[in-house]
C-alpha positions as CSV (number, residue, x, y, z in Angstrom):
1,M,0.0,0.0,0.0
2,S,1.4,3.4,-1.0
3,T,2.1,5.9,1.7
4,V,2.5,9.7,1.7
5,L,6.3,9.2,1.9
6,D,6.2,7.0,-1.2
7,A,4.3,9.7,-3.1
8,I,6.7,12.4,-2.1
9,I,9.7,10.4,-3.1
10,S,8.2,9.5,-6.5
11,G,7.8,13.3,-7.1
12,V,11.3,14.0,-5.9
13,L,12.8,11.5,-8.4
14,E,10.7,13.0,-11.3
15,D,11.9,16.5,-10.4
16,L,15.5,15.3,-10.1
17,Q,15.4,13.9,-13.6
18,A,14.3,17.2,-14.9
19,R,17.2,19.2,-13.4
20,Q,19.9,16.6,-13.3
21,I,23.2,17.4,-15.1
22,A,26.2,15.2,-15.9
23,L,28.0,13.9,-12.9
24,Q,31.3,15.4,-14.2
25,Q,29.7,18.9,-14.3
26,L,28.3,18.4,-10.8
27,H,31.8,17.5,-9.5
28,E,33.1,20.6,-11.2
29,Q,30.6,22.7,-9.3
30,L,32.0,21.2,-6.1
31,A,35.2,23.2,-6.6
32,D,33.2,26.4,-6.3
33,A,31.2,25.4,-3.2
34,P,31.8,27.7,-0.1
35,A,33.8,26.4,2.8
36,I,31.9,24.2,5.2
37,R,30.5,25.7,8.4
38,N,30.6,23.2,11.3
39,A,26.9,22.3,12.1
40,Y,27.8,19.9,14.9
41,D,29.7,22.5,16.8
42,A,26.9,25.0,16.2
43,L,24.3,22.7,17.7
44,A,26.6,21.6,20.6
45,Q,26.8,25.1,22.0
46,P,25.6,25.5,25.6
47,G,21.8,25.6,26.1
48,M,18.9,24.6,23.8
49,Q,19.7,25.4,20.2
50,L,17.3,26.1,17.4
51,I,17.2,25.0,13.8
52,A,14.9,27.6,12.2
53,E,13.2,26.6,9.0
54,V,12.4,28.4,5.8
55,K,9.2,26.6,4.8
56,R,6.4,27.7,2.5
57,A,4.1,24.7,2.7
58,S,3.7,21.2,3.9
59,P,1.7,18.1,2.8
60,S,-0.2,18.2,6.1
61,K,-1.1,21.9,6.3
62,G,-0.9,23.1,2.7
63,A,0.3,26.7,2.1
64,L,1.9,28.2,5.2
65,A,3.6,31.5,4.1
66,S,4.6,33.0,0.8
67,I,8.2,33.9,1.8
68,A,9.0,36.1,-1.1
69,D,12.6,36.7,0.2
70,P,13.9,33.5,2.0
71,A,17.3,35.2,2.5
72,E,15.7,38.1,4.5
73,L,13.8,35.6,6.6
74,A,16.9,33.6,7.3
75,Q,18.8,36.8,8.4
76,R,16.0,37.5,10.8
77,Y,16.3,34.0,12.2
78,E,20.1,34.4,12.6
79,I,19.8,37.7,14.4
80,A,17.2,36.2,16.7
81,G,19.6,33.5,17.8
82,A,19.1,30.5,15.6
83,A,22.1,28.1,15.5
84,V,21.3,26.6,12.0
85,I,19.0,27.6,9.2
86,S,17.0,24.8,7.6
87,V,15.9,25.3,4.0
88,L,13.3,23.1,2.3
89,T,14.4,22.4,-1.3
90,E,11.5,20.0,-2.2
91,G,9.2,21.8,-4.6
92,R,5.9,19.9,-5.0
93,R,4.7,19.5,-1.5
94,F,6.9,22.1,0.4
95,G,7.2,24.9,-2.1
96,G,11.0,25.0,-1.8
97,S,13.8,25.1,-4.4
98,C,17.6,24.8,-4.7
99,G,17.5,28.5,-5.4
100,D,16.2,29.2,-1.9
101,L,19.2,27.3,-0.4
102,L,21.7,29.3,-2.6
103,A,20.1,32.6,-1.5
104,V,20.0,31.7,2.2
105,R,23.6,30.3,2.3
106,S,25.0,33.6,0.8
107,A,23.0,35.7,3.3
108,V,23.9,34.2,6.7
109,A,27.0,33.3,8.5
110,I,25.7,30.2,10.4
111,P,25.4,26.7,9.0
112,V,22.6,25.8,6.6
113,L,20.7,22.5,6.5
114,R,19.3,21.2,3.2
115,K,15.9,19.7,4.1
116,D,14.8,17.3,1.3
117,F,14.2,13.7,0.6
118,I,17.7,12.5,-0.3
119,V,17.3,9.1,-2.0
120,T,20.2,9.1,-4.6
121,E,24.0,9.6,-4.5
122,Y,23.5,12.4,-7.0
123,Q,21.5,14.4,-4.4
124,V,24.2,14.0,-1.8
125,I,26.8,15.5,-4.1
126,E,24.3,18.2,-5.3
127,T,23.7,19.1,-1.6
128,R,27.4,20.0,-1.1
129,A,27.6,21.7,-4.5
130,L,24.7,24.0,-3.5
131,G,26.7,25.1,-0.4
132,A,24.8,23.3,2.3
133,D,26.7,22.4,5.5
134,L,24.3,19.9,6.9
135,M,22.1,17.3,5.1
136,L,19.0,15.4,6.1
137,L,18.8,11.6,5.7
138,I,15.4,10.1,6.5
139,V,15.8,6.5,7.8
140,A,12.3,5.6,6.6
141,A,13.1,6.6,3.1
142,L,16.3,4.5,2.7
143,D,17.5,0.9,3.0
144,D,20.5,0.1,5.3
145,S,23.0,0.2,2.4
146,Q,21.8,3.6,1.2
147,L,21.8,5.0,4.7
148,R,25.3,4.0,5.4
149,D,26.7,4.8,1.9
150,F,25.0,8.3,1.7
151,Q,26.3,9.2,5.2
152,T,29.8,8.1,4.3
153,L,29.7,10.1,1.1
154,A,28.4,13.1,2.9
155,H,31.2,13.0,5.5
156,E,33.8,12.6,2.7
157,L,32.4,15.8,1.2
158,G,32.6,17.6,4.5
159,L,28.9,17.6,5.2
160,S,27.4,16.9,8.6
161,V,24.3,14.7,8.6
162,L,21.0,14.9,10.5
163,V,19.7,11.4,10.6
164,E,15.9,11.4,11.1
165,V,14.0,8.6,12.9
166,H,10.4,8.0,13.9
167,D,10.4,4.8,16.0
168,E,12.7,2.4,17.9
169,V,13.6,0.3,14.8
170,E,14.7,3.3,12.8
171,L,16.6,4.6,15.8
172,E,18.5,1.4,16.0
173,R,19.4,1.7,12.3
174,A,20.7,5.3,12.9
175,L,22.8,4.1,15.8
176,D,24.2,1.2,13.7
177,I,25.8,3.8,11.3
178,N,27.1,5.8,14.3
179,A,25.0,8.9,13.4
180,T,26.2,11.8,15.5
181,I,23.2,14.1,14.9
182,I,19.9,12.3,15.4
183,G,16.5,13.9,14.9
184,V,13.4,12.4,16.4
185,N,10.4,13.4,14.2
186,A,7.1,13.5,16.0
187,R,5.3,13.4,12.6
188,N,4.8,10.0,11.0
189,L,5.8,10.6,7.4
190,K,3.6,7.7,6.2
191,T,0.4,9.1,7.6
192,L,1.4,12.8,8.5
193,E,0.0,12.4,12.0
194,I,1.8,14.0,15.0
195,H,2.5,11.9,18.0
196,D,3.9,14.1,20.8
197,E,4.9,11.1,23.0
198,V,7.6,10.1,20.5
199,F,10.0,12.6,22.0
200,A,9.7,11.2,25.5
201,R,9.9,7.7,24.2
202,L,12.9,7.9,21.8
203,L,15.1,10.9,22.9
204,P,16.2,9.2,26.1
205,L,17.3,6.1,24.1
206,I,19.9,8.2,22.1
207,P,23.4,8.2,23.7
208,S,24.2,11.5,25.4
209,D,27.3,12.0,23.2
210,R,25.1,12.6,20.2
211,I,23.2,15.7,19.3
212,R,19.6,15.0,19.9
213,V,17.1,17.0,17.9
214,A,13.3,17.2,18.4
215,E,11.5,17.8,15.1
216,S,7.9,18.7,14.2
217,G,4.8,20.0,16.0
218,I,6.7,22.4,18.4
219,S,5.0,25.7,18.9
220,T,5.1,26.5,22.6
221,R,7.7,27.0,25.3
222,Q,6.1,24.1,27.3
223,Q,6.8,21.8,24.4
224,V,10.4,22.9,24.2
225,L,10.8,22.3,27.9
226,A,9.3,18.9,27.6
227,A,11.6,18.0,24.7
228,Q,14.6,19.3,26.7
229,S,13.6,17.3,29.7
230,A,13.5,14.2,27.4
231,G,17.1,14.9,26.3
232,A,16.8,17.2,23.3
233,K,19.8,19.5,22.6
234,A,18.1,21.2,19.7
235,I,14.7,21.8,18.2
236,L,13.8,22.1,14.6
237,V,10.9,24.5,14.0
238,G,9.3,25.7,10.8
239,E,5.5,26.2,10.8
240,S,5.2,28.3,13.9
241,L,8.0,30.6,12.9
242,V,6.9,31.2,9.3
243,R,3.3,31.9,10.5
244,A,4.4,34.2,13.3
245,G,4.1,37.9,12.6
246,D,7.3,38.5,14.4
247,P,9.7,35.5,14.0
248,A,12.3,37.0,16.4
249,L,9.7,37.2,19.2
250,A,8.5,33.7,18.4
251,I,12.1,32.4,18.7
252,S,12.6,34.4,22.0
253,N,9.4,32.8,23.4
254,L,10.4,29.3,22.4
255,L,13.9,29.5,23.8
256,G,12.8,31.5,26.9
257,R,15.2,34.3,26.2
């Protein structure tokens, strides 16, 4: 039975075919990629850290915000204290683009995460060529061989990797590849339902020497404190920030600053 995740990946592969260039050309672009910014160190700073997301839409909520100038929004996030900027580059369901990432990366001084459904080696190389510092790998979207190979390739290119899990089986797979930044997503990507108890269930199972990230459904200070109590070192927030009239105030409220 096909899931929402299956449908998204199918679209991602179609769009990739349309923009794909020869591997040799892609490797040539790597030479012009900006120097890597250390995302692990940024997230390991004292206190709760925020990955603030540039996000126009989602499959569960539809249109969220128009975001005519993603670079300007990212600058506001940075000034407000975000440690990392996340940029959606998937176009069909999230309204993002590779151009958004390029614009944001040139506008801020902090690390940038490419948030997309990475299911091919080409996309890993493309991510670095675009100038990203951190890349998302979704365990539910990959088999064991892909998960290990894509993380290895990413590290060889200098990228940090945020490995995203939704349940205990996926967490075990993330630990098997020695992932150092592990995100627990409260949203089930197969059904799009939010399950708040996932943070309390999974975050304590992640070794304390890893960066533990709570993802999805976070919009209040109380939720941040609950995630922190479960062991989160960072939160990834998109919807509540792009819908806020004042993103800086929203960030201040979430982080209790």
